Backbone bond lengths (Angstrom), bond angles and torsions (degrees), N, CA, C in turn:
res aa  C-N    CA-C-N  psi(-1)  N-CA   C-N-CA  omega(-1)  CA-C   N-CA-C  phi
1 M - - - 1.464 - - 1.528 109.26 -
2 I 1.311 115.80 137.94 1.456 122.01 179.04 1.518 108.95 -109.47
3 A 1.330 115.93 132.87 1.452 120.40 179.34 1.522 110.46 -79.74
4 K 1.336 115.86 140.16 1.460 120.08 177.27 1.516 109.84 -152.63
5 V 1.317 115.43 158.54 1.460 121.95 173.97 1.519 107.14 -101.30
6 L 1.312 117.19 133.50 1.464 121.57 -175.45 1.526 111.47 -78.17
7 S 1.322 115.89 -177.95 1.465 121.68 -168.65 1.521 114.47 -64.58
8 D 1.336 118.15 -17.26 1.465 119.46 178.02 1.527 112.39 -82.76
9 D 1.333 116.61 -4.78 1.465 123.45 -178.46 1.528 112.90 63.17
10 L 1.325 116.64 17.90 1.463 121.52 -178.01 1.522 112.75 -128.98
11 T 1.327 115.80 -25.70 1.460 120.90 -171.62 1.526 110.78 -105.29
12 Y 1.318 115.05 128.71 1.462 123.18 -176.76 1.529 109.68 -95.92
13 A 1.331 115.76 145.91 1.464 120.36 177.91 1.523 109.89 -149.76
14 Q 1.320 115.30 163.07 1.454 122.37 172.26 1.526 107.75 -117.60
15 V 1.307 116.16 131.94 1.465 121.03 -177.57 1.528 109.73 -132.65
16 N 1.330 115.93 154.15 1.469 120.01 175.21 1.519 111.68 -131.27
17 S 1.349 116.01 14.33 1.461 120.83 -179.47 1.521 109.58 -154.91
18 E 1.341 116.07 148.08 1.461 119.84 175.22 1.522 110.82 -73.06
19 N 1.343 115.92 -22.51 1.461 120.69 179.93 1.533 109.52 -131.24
20 P 1.312 116.87 70.43 1.469 119.55 -178.18 1.523 111.36 -65.18
21 N 1.321 115.98 143.19 1.474 118.55 177.64 1.515 112.64 -108.29
22 I 1.330 117.29 -2.18 1.462 121.31 177.60 1.526 109.41 -131.81
23 C 1.326 115.80 138.13 1.457 121.44 175.74 1.525 108.95 -117.96
24 F 1.322 116.43 127.85 1.466 122.47 179.37 1.535 109.99 -104.06
25 L 1.338 115.28 132.39 1.465 121.82 177.69 1.523 108.82 -122.63
26 H 1.311 117.28 121.87 1.464 122.90 -175.32 1.528 111.70 -77.72
27 G 1.327 115.39 174.16 1.456 121.79 178.98 1.518 112.24 -89.14
28 W 1.336 115.06 -179.15 1.464 120.95 -178.34 1.531 110.54 -60.54
29 G 1.328 115.38 130.50 1.454 121.09 179.50 1.518 113.81 79.13
30 G 1.316 116.92 2.15 1.462 120.49 -177.98 1.515 112.81 -94.90
31 E 1.323 115.04 -163.51 1.460 121.95 179.00 1.518 108.82 -158.19
32 S 1.328 116.03 170.75 1.462 121.12 -176.76 1.521 112.45 -58.96
33 N 1.319 116.39 -30.17 1.465 120.76 -178.14 1.527 112.85 -66.70
34 D 1.330 117.41 -14.82 1.465 120.99 178.33 1.523 111.73 -59.99
35 W 1.343 115.91 -22.82 1.464 121.11 -175.81 1.529 113.39 -95.05
36 K 1.325 117.87 6.25 1.468 121.24 -168.90 1.528 113.62 -56.81
37 N 1.326 118.49 -33.70 1.470 120.30 -178.72 1.521 113.10 -83.99
38 I 1.316 116.41 -6.08 1.461 121.55 178.65 1.528 110.75 -111.34
39 S 1.322 116.01 -43.00 1.473 120.87 -173.91 1.520 113.28 -63.04
40 K 1.325 117.50 -27.00 1.468 120.15 -178.14 1.520 112.88 -64.40
41 E 1.313 116.71 -14.94 1.464 121.44 179.55 1.523 112.92 -85.89
42 F 1.344 117.69 -3.07 1.458 121.31 -173.13 1.525 111.79 -136.84
43 E 1.338 115.58 159.51 1.458 120.81 166.98 1.520 105.95 -83.42
44 C 1.319 116.84 112.36 1.460 117.50 -165.22 1.519 113.56 -153.63
45 I 1.329 112.63 173.27 1.451 122.94 170.78 1.527 107.22 -130.80
46 A 1.319 117.04 133.92 1.468 122.57 176.61 1.524 106.96 -118.75
47 I 1.313 116.46 121.49 1.464 121.63 -171.53 1.523 111.81 -103.14
48 D 1.326 115.70 139.18 1.461 121.46 166.44 1.529 105.95 -82.21
49 I 1.319 117.48 106.64 1.459 120.98 -180.00 1.527 108.72 -58.06
50 P 1.343 118.68 137.23 1.470 120.94 -178.78 1.528 112.91 -47.37
51 G 1.330 114.74 128.14 1.455 121.03 -177.82 1.510 113.26 100.46
52 F 1.337 116.57 -7.07 1.463 121.19 -177.92 1.522 110.02 -130.92
53 G 1.336 115.54 159.89 1.460 118.97 -178.87 1.524 110.15 58.65
54 K 1.311 116.15 -130.53 1.461 121.29 -178.64 1.523 113.28 -97.92
55 S 1.328 117.07 0.20 1.464 120.18 -178.17 1.526 111.44 -77.98
56 V 1.318 114.96 146.10 1.467 121.60 178.79 1.530 109.23 -73.47
57 P 1.327 118.51 133.80 1.471 120.39 -179.86 1.519 112.07 -73.52
58 F 1.333 115.73 157.45 1.458 120.36 172.31 1.531 108.55 -67.84
59 E 1.330 115.54 154.18 1.461 119.32 179.20 1.521 111.53 -73.98
60 L 1.342 117.45 -23.76 1.451 122.35 179.38 1.518 109.83 -126.28
61 S 1.324 117.15 163.32 1.460 120.79 177.34 1.526 109.71 -70.51
62 G 1.323 115.95 155.92 1.459 119.66 -179.42 1.514 111.65 -145.13
63 S 1.310 116.26 154.20 1.461 121.99 177.23 1.518 109.76 -80.65
64 P 1.346 118.32 164.67 1.470 119.87 174.85 1.538 111.89 -56.24
65 E 1.322 116.75 -35.40 1.463 120.59 177.75 1.524 110.91 -63.19
66 F 1.326 116.88 -40.10 1.464 120.95 177.77 1.522 110.75 -62.44
67 Y 1.334 116.63 -42.88 1.465 120.46 177.98 1.528 110.60 -59.88
68 A 1.333 116.34 -41.83 1.464 120.32 -179.73 1.526 110.88 -63.65
69 E 1.319 116.32 -44.47 1.466 120.32 -179.69 1.524 111.47 -62.77
70 Y 1.315 116.09 -30.77 1.463 119.99 178.12 1.524 111.10 -77.65
71 L 1.313 116.96 -46.14 1.463 121.02 -174.88 1.519 113.27 -71.59
72 V 1.331 118.04 -28.83 1.472 119.75 -178.15 1.528 111.01 -60.31
73 E 1.318 116.46 -25.84 1.468 120.60 178.63 1.528 112.10 -79.45
74 L 1.328 116.80 -15.94 1.468 121.13 -177.31 1.519 112.89 -102.12
75 I 1.319 117.30 -25.18 1.459 121.52 -177.67 1.526 109.33 -71.47
76 P 1.322 118.38 128.00 1.471 121.22 -178.25 1.533 112.72 -56.74
77 D 1.326 116.28 146.04 1.463 121.59 -179.59 1.520 112.20 -62.78
78 S 1.322 116.83 -22.02 1.466 120.51 -178.82 1.527 112.86 -72.14
79 V 1.329 117.68 -15.49 1.465 121.77 -177.32 1.526 110.75 -69.39
80 E 1.335 115.71 128.08 1.461 122.22 179.67 1.520 112.92 -112.06
81 V 1.325 115.98 -19.67 1.469 120.93 -175.95 1.521 109.47 -131.45
82 I 1.330 115.99 132.61 1.458 122.10 174.41 1.526 108.31 -108.71
83 V 1.325 116.43 128.97 1.464 121.84 177.79 1.525 107.80 -119.52
84 G 1.327 116.45 122.28 1.456 119.52 -177.75 1.512 112.23 -131.54
85 H 1.316 115.69 139.67 1.464 121.42 176.01 1.522 108.98 -108.05
86 S 1.324 117.56 129.88 1.461 123.50 175.30 1.530 110.42 56.47
87 F 1.334 117.88 -117.22 1.462 121.56 179.49 1.527 110.86 -56.65
88 G 1.333 116.52 -37.10 1.464 120.38 178.25 1.512 112.76 -63.92
89 G 1.344 116.87 -31.75 1.454 120.52 177.86 1.516 112.32 -70.17
90 V 1.336 116.34 -35.26 1.467 120.64 175.84 1.525 109.69 -63.44
91 I 1.323 116.48 -43.21 1.463 121.10 177.06 1.525 110.21 -62.56
92 A 1.339 116.31 -39.59 1.470 120.77 -179.71 1.525 111.43 -59.23
93 V 1.327 116.71 -41.09 1.470 120.14 178.37 1.525 110.16 -61.90
94 H 1.314 117.33 -43.22 1.468 120.00 178.22 1.527 111.20 -65.96
95 L 1.324 117.09 -35.60 1.469 119.85 176.61 1.524 111.20 -61.54
96 S 1.319 116.75 -34.01 1.466 120.53 179.92 1.523 112.15 -65.95
97 Q 1.334 116.88 -18.95 1.459 121.61 177.12 1.531 112.05 -87.20
98 L 1.318 115.71 -10.73 1.467 120.56 -177.28 1.523 113.08 -105.08
99 K 1.347 115.61 -22.80 1.458 120.09 -177.42 1.523 108.81 -152.62
100 N 1.318 115.89 148.44 1.465 120.08 179.89 1.522 110.55 -83.86
101 Y 1.323 115.60 106.18 1.455 121.27 175.88 1.528 109.49 -101.05
102 K 1.306 115.21 154.61 1.460 120.62 179.11 1.519 110.99 -64.38
103 K 1.329 115.83 -35.30 1.463 120.63 -175.99 1.524 108.77 -167.18
104 I 1.328 116.10 151.30 1.455 120.24 167.80 1.528 107.64 -125.55
105 V 1.316 115.26 144.79 1.462 121.77 178.72 1.526 107.20 -117.26
106 V 1.312 116.27 119.50 1.458 122.46 -175.90 1.523 108.84 -112.56
107 I 1.321 116.31 117.28 1.464 121.53 -174.92 1.526 109.93 -114.10
108 G 1.314 116.62 114.52 1.455 121.64 175.57 1.517 114.19 54.72
109 S 1.321 116.54 48.96 1.468 120.22 -178.43 1.524 111.38 -109.17
110 P 1.330 117.69 133.06 1.469 121.30 177.85 1.520 110.64 -79.50
111 L 1.320 116.61 85.96 1.464 121.45 -174.69 1.521 112.94 -83.13
112 I 1.315 116.72 -26.69 1.462 120.80 -176.20 1.513 109.33 -126.34
113 R 1.305 115.29 135.53 1.459 119.88 176.16 1.518 108.43 -92.98
114 S 1.306 116.77 108.86 1.460 121.84 -178.87 1.519 110.22 -71.10
115 P 1.338 117.59 141.97 1.466 120.28 176.21 1.530 112.07 -58.99
116 L 1.343 116.83 -24.02 1.460 121.13 -178.74 1.517 112.37 -89.93
117 Q 1.342 116.00 -9.07 1.464 119.92 -177.15 1.521 109.97 -73.84
118 S 1.303 116.72 130.77 1.461 119.93 -179.41 1.517 110.26 -69.57
119 N 1.299 115.76 149.27 1.453 121.73 178.98 1.526 109.00 -108.89
120 P 1.347 117.15 104.35 1.457 119.87 -175.96 1.515 113.38 -64.68
121 F 1.333 117.07 -14.30 1.439 120.02 -177.00 1.529 112.87 -100.38
122 S 1.354 117.59 -4.60 1.455 119.70 -178.97 1.530 111.28 -66.19
123 L 1.327 117.53 -24.52 1.454 121.03 178.69 1.523 111.69 -67.12
124 F 1.296 115.85 -16.37 1.455 119.56 -177.84 1.530 113.06 -86.68
125 N 1.341 117.62 -6.76 1.466 119.59 -173.38 1.530 112.72 -56.22
126 L 1.320 116.30 -47.75 1.461 119.74 -179.82 1.521 110.63 -63.47
127 F 1.354 115.52 -44.36 1.460 119.22 179.92 1.532 111.23 -62.66
128 K 1.331 115.94 -39.70 1.465 119.67 178.50 1.521 110.70 -61.18
129 F 1.332 115.04 -43.48 1.466 120.11 -179.61 1.525 110.24 -61.63
130 L 1.327 116.33 -45.89 1.458 120.57 179.50 1.522 111.26 -65.83
131 N 1.329 116.25 -33.87 1.461 120.65 177.23 1.529 111.07 -65.56
132 K 1.327 116.12 -40.22 1.465 119.99 178.25 1.525 111.74 -64.75
133 L 1.341 115.59 -29.78 1.463 120.22 178.41 1.530 111.83 -85.27
134 N 1.352 114.72 2.32 1.471 121.39 -179.00 1.529 112.84 64.99
135 I 1.331 116.36 20.76 1.454 120.64 174.92 1.526 109.54 -80.07
136 I 1.337 115.01 -34.91 1.465 121.76 173.79 1.519 107.71 -111.35
137 S 1.312 117.25 128.09 1.466 121.29 -177.82 1.518 111.28 -70.68
138 D 1.335 115.77 161.03 1.466 120.94 177.16 1.523 110.61 -61.12
139 Q 1.327 115.99 -38.22 1.466 120.24 179.44 1.521 110.79 -63.63
140 R 1.329 116.44 -43.11 1.463 120.59 178.30 1.520 110.56 -65.43
141 M 1.322 116.61 -37.36 1.464 120.80 -179.92 1.522 110.36 -63.53
142 E 1.311 116.97 -38.72 1.462 120.89 178.32 1.521 110.49 -62.84
143 K 1.325 118.04 -39.73 1.466 121.66 178.79 1.525 110.65 -66.20
144 I 1.337 116.33 -39.53 1.470 120.43 178.39 1.522 110.21 -62.36
145 K 1.319 116.53 -43.79 1.462 120.61 -179.79 1.526 110.95 -62.19
146 K 1.325 116.05 -40.52 1.463 119.80 -179.58 1.523 111.41 -67.55
147 N 1.306 117.18 -33.43 1.466 121.14 -178.82 1.521 112.80 -72.77
148 Y 1.343 116.42 -34.32 1.457 119.30 -172.12 1.519 114.11 -109.15
149 G 1.310 118.32 -7.44 1.459 119.79 -177.45 1.513 113.09 -79.49
150 S 1.338 116.11 171.22 1.454 122.62 174.85 1.523 109.13 -71.72
151 D 1.331 117.17 173.06 1.466 120.23 178.16 1.524 111.02 -61.10
152 D 1.343 116.61 -41.64 1.465 119.68 177.58 1.520 110.18 -60.77
153 Y 1.314 115.18 -41.14 1.460 120.96 -178.40 1.525 110.85 -64.83
154 K 1.339 116.04 -44.65 1.456 120.60 -178.67 1.522 111.73 -65.08
155 N 1.317 117.63 -35.27 1.455 121.54 -173.18 1.525 113.42 -83.23
156 A 1.342 117.27 -9.77 1.455 120.60 -177.26 1.526 111.04 -91.36
157 N 1.362 116.22 155.79 1.453 118.51 172.70 1.523 108.75 -75.62
158 K 1.329 117.51 176.81 1.466 120.49 -171.69 1.523 112.20 -59.09
159 D 1.340 118.03 -47.17 1.461 120.06 -177.84 1.522 111.33 -64.65
160 L 1.346 116.65 -39.30 1.457 119.22 177.95 1.523 111.24 -69.76
161 R 1.325 117.73 -31.77 1.460 119.42 176.50 1.524 110.09 -65.01
162 D 1.325 116.47 -41.00 1.468 119.89 177.06 1.529 110.30 -64.52
163 T 1.332 116.19 -36.72 1.463 120.36 176.90 1.521 110.44 -65.00
164 L 1.346 116.77 -40.75 1.459 120.32 179.01 1.524 111.09 -63.52
165 V 1.319 117.24 -39.89 1.466 120.29 177.03 1.528 109.92 -59.03
166 K 1.333 116.75 -44.44 1.458 121.06 -179.93 1.520 110.64 -64.05
167 A 1.336 116.62 -37.82 1.462 120.61 -179.83 1.520 111.48 -68.85
168 V 1.349 116.46 -44.09 1.461 121.05 -178.65 1.527 111.42 -64.55
169 N 1.323 116.16 -37.63 1.459 120.71 -177.57 1.528 112.63 -88.20
170 H 1.323 116.02 2.93 1.456 121.50 -176.97 1.526 110.13 -73.81
171 N 1.322 117.12 130.35 1.468 121.93 179.02 1.518 108.93 -124.00
172 M 1.326 116.93 120.57 1.460 121.54 -174.67 1.524 112.56 -105.20
173 S 1.315 117.84 18.03 1.464 120.89 -175.33 1.528 112.70 -60.52
174 E 1.337 117.59 -27.88 1.463 120.44 178.90 1.516 112.08 -85.36
175 I 1.316 116.82 -20.82 1.469 120.95 -178.77 1.519 111.77 -86.55
176 L 1.328 117.30 -38.05 1.468 121.06 -174.04 1.521 113.97 -54.49
177 P 1.341 120.65 -41.38 1.475 119.43 179.36 1.523 113.48 -66.83
178 K 1.335 117.01 -13.48 1.463 120.86 -177.56 1.529 113.08 -93.60
179 I 1.314 116.89 -4.47 1.474 119.74 -179.46 1.523 109.73 -68.41
180 N 1.328 116.97 126.58 1.465 120.64 -176.33 1.523 112.70 -110.81
181 T 1.322 116.39 23.37 1.463 120.70 175.62 1.525 108.74 -129.09
182 N 1.327 116.33 166.35 1.454 119.72 178.85 1.519 110.52 -71.00
183 V 1.319 115.91 137.54 1.463 121.62 179.31 1.526 108.91 -123.54
184 Q 1.315 115.49 121.84 1.452 121.20 173.88 1.525 107.66 -96.47
185 L 1.320 116.29 113.97 1.459 122.31 -179.95 1.530 109.30 -97.71
186 V 1.326 116.83 129.96 1.462 121.54 -177.99 1.529 108.44 -129.93
187 Y 1.338 115.97 119.40 1.464 120.06 -177.43 1.523 110.49 -134.58
188 G 1.331 115.20 139.45 1.450 120.56 176.13 1.520 110.80 -76.14
189 E 1.303 116.02 142.24 1.467 121.21 -178.53 1.531 111.69 -58.81
190 H 1.321 116.81 -34.99 1.460 121.01 -175.85 1.528 112.67 -114.78
191 D 1.325 116.37 28.11 1.463 120.90 178.96 1.532 109.42 -70.39
192 L 1.321 116.63 123.09 1.466 121.05 179.11 1.528 112.14 -97.37
193 V 1.329 116.58 -16.92 1.467 120.96 178.98 1.522 110.37 -81.48
194 A 1.314 116.08 -48.01 1.468 122.69 175.37 1.529 106.58 -125.16
195 P 1.333 117.35 85.41 1.464 121.25 -174.37 1.525 113.40 -57.32
196 L 1.318 115.13 150.48 1.463 121.90 179.87 1.526 111.31 -53.54
197 E 1.324 117.41 -36.68 1.468 120.73 179.47 1.523 111.31 -58.61
198 N 1.326 116.24 -32.58 1.459 121.22 176.57 1.522 110.36 -62.92
199 G 1.332 115.79 -43.84 1.455 120.56 178.14 1.516 112.47 -64.48
200 K 1.326 116.70 -38.43 1.466 120.71 178.87 1.520 111.40 -65.15
201 M 1.326 116.65 -40.15 1.464 120.07 177.99 1.524 110.77 -65.89
202 A 1.336 116.14 -42.06 1.463 120.07 178.20 1.519 110.81 -62.62
203 D 1.324 116.23 -41.57 1.467 121.56 179.71 1.526 111.27 -60.27
204 S 1.319 117.21 -34.56 1.465 121.21 -178.96 1.525 112.16 -74.33
205 L 1.337 116.73 -19.90 1.469 120.71 -176.60 1.525 113.76 -98.04
206 I 1.319 117.29 -27.38 1.464 121.08 -176.64 1.530 109.41 -82.44
207 P 1.331 118.37 127.17 1.476 121.34 -176.38 1.525 114.40 -57.71
208 D 1.334 117.39 -41.81 1.470 121.36 -176.45 1.521 108.74 -127.68
209 S 1.329 115.74 89.35 1.467 119.30 -177.51 1.514 111.43 -141.28
210 D 1.318 115.06 157.39 1.463 122.86 174.68 1.523 107.20 -131.51
211 L 1.311 116.49 132.93 1.455 121.20 179.90 1.520 110.47 -107.12
212 T 1.325 115.60 123.78 1.465 121.81 175.43 1.525 108.55 -112.09
213 I 1.314 116.40 126.86 1.457 121.87 178.84 1.526 108.64 -101.93
214 L 1.313 116.09 126.84 1.460 121.36 178.53 1.529 108.70 -92.44
215 P 1.330 117.87 107.85 1.476 121.03 -176.45 1.529 112.46 -59.03
216 K 1.323 115.57 134.38 1.466 123.78 174.83 1.530 113.70 63.16
217 E 1.326 117.25 10.95 1.464 119.70 -178.22 1.521 111.25 -90.60
218 N 1.351 114.91 154.14 1.455 120.83 173.38 1.522 109.29 -108.19
219 H 1.327 116.78 -157.79 1.464 120.51 -174.90 1.526 112.54 -71.16
220 F 1.332 116.28 -31.93 1.462 120.23 -174.28 1.525 109.69 -97.99
221 C 1.315 114.68 82.03 1.471 121.44 -168.56 1.520 114.28 -115.20
222 L 1.327 118.29 2.52 1.460 119.84 -172.21 1.522 113.04 -63.12
223 N 1.310 117.77 -33.26 1.464 120.24 179.69 1.523 111.87 -90.70
224 S 1.318 116.82 -45.77 1.465 120.40 -175.97 1.521 113.12 -69.28
225 S 1.333 117.48 -23.73 1.476 120.83 179.57 1.527 111.31 -121.14
226 K 1.325 115.87 29.25 1.463 119.75 -174.77 1.523 113.27 -59.90
227 E 1.340 117.84 -38.78 1.468 119.78 -178.49 1.520 110.95 -62.62
228 K 1.322 116.96 -43.12 1.456 120.80 -179.84 1.518 111.03 -67.64
229 I 1.319 116.73 -39.57 1.461 120.11 179.87 1.526 110.55 -66.40
230 I 1.327 116.99 -41.01 1.468 120.34 176.28 1.524 110.48 -60.10
231 E 1.317 116.46 -42.63 1.461 120.74 178.49 1.527 111.36 -61.07
232 I 1.310 117.95 -41.54 1.467 122.02 -179.79 1.512 111.05 -66.37
233 I 1.324 117.59 -41.53 1.452 121.12 179.17 1.529 110.81 -63.21
234 K 1.324 117.16 -34.79 1.468 121.32 -177.69 1.518 113.50 -78.73
235 R 1.314 118.81 -9.58 1.473 120.86 -177.57 1.519 111.59 -59.09
């Protein structure tokens, strides 16, 4: 893989072909190198999503849809398949609404927000309200977020934390039935970040989809299940 900066002069990627036919998008907190044991099997491009790896972050927070609208302009026209893990898979679904791809592969992505799924940010509602009234300072609010957020949330800067909130609260149940390309859904049996039930619900909503369950796998399966993932991408 050869490192390069894309046409925006801000986004970093690794490529192994002048005309890649597959684009890999990593998960939250990841980087293009996460795909190294899989990408070598394909003519491809693996992108550091803005704000991660070596790519320059956006100045403001953005939704997964915003990321897709930005990246679609950078992904080479030769790309026919988008493969995304976790946050990257959510972006991949939005990309399918912007351009006709042959297939998208979604690995461990929280596409649907279940009514039973806990909201780690709901505890902040009162604090947010008090912050808006200037009863709690912005500095104090940042400390509260760091104390109660997830590890990903704590490790991100403010704009990325706001982006993570948008991603976690993102519900694609209305978009999934509109996907007009084949979707390969891949979920670990014991994934706690994107539970298998999430994948089953998505599979029931997408017109043309296949669900593969990785036995005994958790959310971080790119290396331990690389052979199976390569097989799914080649289908």
